[in-house]
N, C-alpha and C positions, 0 to 999 in steps of 0.2 A: 336225807340226810343234813344236818346245818355244821355249821366250823364252829358255831358262837360255844362258850363255855358256861354260858348264863342256865340257870337251872327253868326249867318250864313246869309249872304245876300239872300234875296230871298225866306227864310223861314219865317213861321208864329210861333211866339213864343207859345210853348206849355204851355195850360191851364189847363191840368190836375190836380187836387186839391182833396186831402183828408185829414179830419182829424180823427184823433183819440183822444178819453178817456178814460182812467182808473181812476175810479173814487174809492173813500173809505173813511170810516169815519177816525178818527185822529190816534185809536187804530187799525183798522183794522178787526175790527169784521162784518163790513158792507158791504162788497163788491159789485159792482154792473160789470154785463157785461160788455166787454170791448163794446165801443161803436165807429162806424163809420159812417161820416157825407162824403156825396157825391153829387156830381152834380146832379147825374141821379135817377128818382122816382125807376128806375128797372135797374140797372147795365147788360150789356149783357151777362159776365159771371155767373150771378146768376139769370137769367130770369126763370131757373125751381126750384128754391130754396123756400122751405118754410120758411119765416122769422119767423114765431110763434116757429118751432124746433131747427131755426139756432142759433148757439152758441154767437153770435155778435148781438146786435143791430144795426139796420141801420136806418139811416134817410137822408133825402135830402134836400137841399135847393138851390137854384141858384148860390151861392157864396161856396159852402161846409164849412161853419161857423157855431160855434155852436152860438145858440140862445137863448133867453130866454125860449122861447116856449119848445125847446130840451130840456134844462136843467131842465126846470120844470118837463117834462116828467119822465128824469131819477131818479130825487130825489123822485119823487112819487111814481113810478112802482118799 
């Protein structure tokens, strides 16, 4: 992988994407776990990980975007 933004002919554009969310209330007394949203339901590097004990909440959807359903789950839980 490269960190360059230049187009290279004959190569597909890299479509990897992650969204990170750090959430707390205004005075900082209610801090939530770091939330990561990716495209894969179970990323290969995390295939043997128990997400119940994982220090990060991981969600997935087609575009790795924050959705109202994910936000609702974060706020309620």
